[in-house]
C-alpha positions as CSV (number, residue, x, y, z in Angstrom):
1,M,21.0,-4.0,24.1
2,R,22.0,-4.2,20.4
3,K,19.2,-6.8,19.8
4,R,16.6,-4.3,20.8
5,L,17.7,-2.0,17.8
6,G,16.4,-4.8,15.5
7,F,13.0,-4.2,17.2
8,I,13.2,-0.4,17.0
9,F,14.1,-0.5,13.2
10,G,11.4,-3.2,12.7
11,G,8.8,-1.1,14.4
12,L,9.9,2.1,12.4
13,L,9.4,0.1,9.3
14,F,6.0,-1.3,10.3
15,F,4.6,2.2,11.4
16,Q,6.0,3.8,8.3
17,S,4.2,1.3,6.2
18,L,1.1,1.5,8.2
19,L,1.0,5.3,7.8
20,I,0.5,4.6,4.1
21,V,-2.4,2.3,4.8
22,S,-4.0,4.4,7.3
23,G,-3.7,7.4,5.0
24,G,-5.4,5.3,2.4
25,A,-8.3,4.6,4.9
26,V,-8.5,8.2,5.5
27,R,-8.9,9.0,1.9
28,L,-11.2,6.0,1.0
29,T,-13.6,6.8,3.9
30,G,-13.8,10.5,3.0
31,S,-12.1,11.3,6.4
32,G,-9.5,13.7,5.0
33,L,-11.2,16.5,6.8
34,G,-12.3,14.6,9.8
35,C,-10.0,16.9,11.9
36,P,-10.6,20.0,9.9
37,T,-7.8,22.2,11.6
38,W,-3.9,21.7,12.1
39,P,-2.1,21.0,14.4
40,T,-5.3,20.7,16.5
41,C,-8.0,18.4,15.5
42,T,-10.9,20.9,15.9
43,G,-10.9,24.3,17.6
44,N,-8.5,24.1,20.6
45,S,-8.8,20.4,20.9
46,Y,-6.1,18.1,19.8
47,K,-8.4,15.2,19.8
48,P,-11.9,14.6,18.5
49,I,-14.8,16.0,20.6
50,P,-18.1,14.7,21.1
51,H,-20.7,15.8,18.6
52,Q,-18.2,17.0,16.2
53,A,-19.6,18.4,12.9
54,Q,-17.5,16.0,10.8
55,G,-18.8,12.9,12.6
56,Q,-17.1,10.8,15.1
57,L,-16.1,8.0,12.8
58,H,-14.4,10.5,10.3
59,A,-12.7,12.4,13.1
60,W,-11.2,9.4,14.8
61,I,-10.1,7.7,11.4
62,E,-8.0,11.0,10.7
63,F,-6.9,11.3,14.4
64,G,-5.7,7.7,14.3
65,N,-3.6,8.6,11.3
66,R,-2.0,11.5,13.1
67,L,-1.3,9.1,16.1
68,I,0.6,6.9,14.0
69,A,2.8,9.7,12.7
70,W,3.6,10.5,16.4
71,L,4.6,6.7,17.0
72,I,7.0,7.1,14.0
73,F,8.5,10.0,15.8
74,I,9.0,8.1,18.9
75,F,10.5,5.0,17.0
76,A,12.8,7.4,14.9
77,L,14.0,9.1,18.0
78,A,14.8,5.8,19.7
79,A,16.5,4.6,16.5
80,L,18.8,7.8,16.4
81,I,19.6,7.3,20.1
82,G,20.3,3.7,19.6
83,V,22.6,4.3,16.6
84,R,24.5,6.9,18.4
85,K,25.1,4.8,21.7
86,L,25.5,1.4,20.4
87,L,26.8,1.4,16.7
88,R,29.6,3.8,16.8
89,D,32.1,0.9,16.3
90,R,30.4,-0.1,13.0
91,S,32.0,0.4,9.7
92,N,28.7,1.6,8.4
93,Y,27.9,3.8,11.2
94,R,27.8,6.9,9.3
95,T,25.2,5.4,7.0
96,L,23.0,4.3,9.8
97,F,23.4,7.6,11.5
98,W,22.2,9.6,8.4
99,L,19.4,7.1,7.9
100,A,18.2,7.7,11.4
101,I,18.3,11.5,10.9
102,G,16.4,11.0,7.7
103,Q,13.5,9.4,9.6
104,L,13.3,12.3,12.1
105,L,13.4,14.8,9.2
106,G,11.0,13.0,7.2
107,F,8.5,13.1,10.3
108,L,8.8,16.9,10.3
109,A,8.2,17.2,6.6
110,Q,5.3,14.9,6.8
111,A,3.9,16.9,9.6
112,I,4.2,20.2,7.6
113,L,2.7,18.5,4.4
114,G,-0.1,17.1,6.6
115,G,-1.0,20.7,7.8
116,I,-0.7,22.0,4.2
117,T,-3.0,19.4,3.0
118,V,-5.6,20.1,5.6
119,L,-5.3,23.9,5.4
120,T,-5.7,23.7,1.5
121,K,-8.8,21.4,1.9
122,L,-7.0,18.4,0.4
123,N,-5.4,19.9,-2.7
124,P,-4.5,16.9,-4.7
125,F,-0.9,18.0,-5.1
126,S,-0.4,18.1,-1.4
127,V,-2.2,14.9,-0.9
128,S,0.0,13.2,-3.5
129,A,3.2,14.7,-2.1
130,H,2.2,13.6,1.3
131,F,1.9,9.9,0.2
132,L,5.0,10.1,-2.1
133,L,7.2,11.4,0.8
134,S,6.4,7.9,2.6
135,L,8.2,6.0,-0.1
136,P,11.8,7.3,0.8
137,L,10.8,7.1,4.4
138,V,9.7,3.4,4.2
139,A,12.9,2.7,2.1
140,G,15.0,4.5,4.8
141,A,13.4,2.5,7.6
142,L,13.9,-0.8,5.8
143,S,17.6,0.1,4.9
144,L,18.1,0.7,8.6
145,L,16.8,-2.8,9.4
146,I,18.6,-4.7,6.6
147,R,22.1,-2.6,6.9
148,Y,22.0,-3.0,10.7
149,R,21.8,-6.9,10.3
150,E,23.9,-7.5,7.2
151,K,25.8,-6.2,4.1
152,P,24.6,-6.9,0.4
153,I,24.9,-10.6,-0.2
154,F,24.9,-10.7,-4.0
155,K,26.8,-8.9,-6.7
156,L,25.2,-8.1,-10.1
157,Y,27.0,-8.0,-13.3
158,P,26.7,-4.7,-15.3
159,N,24.0,-5.8,-17.6
160,S,21.9,-7.1,-14.8
161,N,22.6,-4.1,-12.7
162,H,21.3,-1.9,-15.5
163,L,18.1,-4.0,-15.9
164,F,17.5,-3.6,-12.0
165,R,18.0,0.2,-12.1
166,A,15.4,0.1,-15.0
167,L,13.1,-2.1,-12.9
168,L,13.4,0.2,-9.8
169,S,12.9,3.4,-11.8
170,T,9.8,1.9,-13.6
171,T,8.4,0.6,-10.3
172,T,8.8,4.1,-8.6
173,L,6.8,5.4,-11.7
174,L,4.2,3.0,-11.4
175,I,3.5,4.1,-7.9
176,I,3.6,7.8,-8.7
177,V,1.0,7.3,-11.5
178,G,-1.0,5.4,-9.2
179,T,-1.3,8.4,-6.9
180,I,-2.4,10.5,-9.8
181,V,-5.1,7.9,-10.6
182,T,-6.5,8.2,-7.3
183,G,-6.3,11.8,-7.2
184,S,-8.3,12.0,-10.5
185,G,-11.0,9.8,-9.4
186,P,-13.9,9.8,-6.9
187,L,-11.9,8.8,-3.8
188,A,-10.1,11.9,-3.1
189,G,-10.6,12.1,0.6
190,D,-13.7,14.2,0.9
191,I,-16.7,14.7,-1.3
192,Q,-15.8,18.4,-1.9
193,A,-12.0,17.8,-2.3
194,K,-10.3,19.0,-5.5
195,R,-9.2,16.5,-8.1
196,Y,-6.7,16.5,-10.7
197,K,-8.2,17.7,-13.9
198,L,-7.3,14.7,-15.9
199,D,-9.2,11.8,-17.4
200,A,-9.1,9.1,-14.7
201,A,-9.7,6.4,-17.2
202,K,-6.8,7.4,-19.4
203,I,-4.4,7.7,-16.5
204,A,-5.6,4.3,-15.2
205,H,-4.8,2.7,-18.6
206,L,-1.3,4.4,-18.5
207,H,-0.9,2.9,-15.0
208,S,-1.6,-0.6,-16.4
209,Y,1.0,-0.2,-19.2
210,I,3.7,0.8,-16.8
211,A,2.6,-2.2,-14.6
212,I,3.2,-4.5,-17.7
213,A,6.6,-2.9,-18.3
214,V,7.5,-3.5,-14.6
215,L,6.5,-7.2,-14.9
216,I,8.4,-7.5,-18.1
217,L,11.6,-6.0,-16.5
218,A,11.2,-8.2,-13.4
219,V,10.8,-11.5,-15.5
220,G,13.8,-10.4,-17.6
221,L,16.0,-9.8,-14.5
222,L,14.9,-13.2,-13.2
223,A,15.8,-14.9,-16.4
224,Q,19.3,-13.4,-16.2
225,L,19.8,-14.7,-12.7
226,R,18.2,-18.0,-13.2
227,N,21.7,-19.8,-13.1
228,T,22.7,-18.3,-9.9
229,L,22.7,-20.2,-6.6
230,N,21.4,-17.2,-4.6
231,K,18.1,-18.4,-3.4
232,T,17.3,-15.2,-1.2
233,L,17.3,-12.9,-4.2
234,T,15.5,-15.5,-6.5
235,K,12.9,-15.9,-3.9
236,A,12.4,-12.3,-3.4
237,L,12.2,-11.6,-7.2
238,W,9.6,-14.4,-7.5
239,T,7.6,-12.9,-4.7
240,F,7.8,-9.4,-6.3
241,I,6.5,-10.9,-9.6
242,F,3.6,-12.7,-7.8
243,V,2.6,-9.7,-5.8
244,L,2.8,-7.5,-9.0
245,F,0.6,-10.1,-10.8
246,L,-2.0,-10.0,-8.0
247,Q,-1.9,-6.2,-8.1
248,G,-2.6,-6.2,-11.8
249,A,-5.6,-8.6,-11.4
250,L,-6.9,-6.5,-8.5
251,G,-6.6,-3.2,-10.2
252,Y,-8.4,-4.5,-13.3
253,W,-11.1,-5.9,-11.0
254,Q,-11.6,-2.8,-8.9
255,F,-11.6,-0.5,-12.1
256,N,-14.4,-2.6,-13.5
257,Q,-16.3,-2.9,-10.4
258,G,-16.6,0.9,-10.0
259,L,-13.6,1.4,-7.4
260,P,-15.2,-0.2,-4.3
261,E,-13.5,1.3,-1.2
262,L,-12.4,-2.2,0.1
263,L,-10.7,-3.3,-3.1
264,V,-9.0,0.0,-3.5
265,G,-7.6,-0.4,0.1
266,I,-6.2,-3.8,-0.6
267,H,-4.6,-2.4,-3.8
268,L,-3.0,0.3,-1.7
269,L,-1.8,-2.3,0.6
270,G,-0.3,-4.3,-2.2
271,A,1.3,-1.2,-3.5
272,T,3.0,-0.8,-0.1
273,L,4.2,-4.4,-0.2
274,T,5.5,-3.9,-3.8
275,W,7.7,-0.9,-2.7
276,N,9.0,-2.9,0.4
277,L,9.9,-5.8,-1.9
278,I,11.7,-3.9,-4.7
279,W,13.8,-1.9,-2.0
280,Y,14.5,-5.1,-0.1
281,I,15.9,-6.4,-3.4
282,K,18.0,-3.3,-3.9
283,L,19.5,-3.7,-0.4
284,K,20.5,-7.2,-1.1
285,I,22.5,-6.5,-4.2
286,R,25.5,-4.5,-5.3
287,S,27.3,-3.8,-8.6
288,R,30.4,-5.9,-9.5
289,E,33.3,-3.7,-10.2
């Protein structure tokens, strides 16, 4: 039975990550108001109806995003039940229990934010909050999966620990500024959606400078750990640097190509992977006393 918890936690992480990607698809295809009402999709119907004014494609893309949210609820509920029934004897039971509770509360918060986003006609602040809330929820799902399986395997000395904290903070800032870039540009979820009243080009340049800072911090941390024998941590850092480098190249390319939807979607997928990687590294380490 306990082995099934790994599947549940893994499924929860998968769908939390998928929700970010599907939310991006909603935004990039202009389907943000494909279901113009909430909690229903349109009128009294909870699903798209034939000949819907918003178009079938837009309606089903937005409806698919809502369905993924309900799958998250199912897996989050299963995770909580599993933790309560099967892991009470674990020393980290309380941590796992509150992580599972957080997933359910996160679903509720996302549902409310989703409703606000629709009812405010894709206000950029609520759209950004809707996305950013996914970051701690993805982190929580990954934490459930990793902490269920094992404890941190590597201890960082104080200097390296400070450097990693700077790396984590700067990576978080990078993703936050990325949402502002999107909210200031043409891909805001609907042709009539409000945008941030900011210069998208200037915000994009700021985004790139932060990415360079993240890259420098990651390389610096890797250099400090070069003499360690911990292959798992070193491999994770190399993967993080590689993905970050690809993200930078893709970001530069998409900006100069006029933000084609496909490239922006791949960039969002890369951002999701970047966040998963930095949180995975965090879960693998702890500070030396």
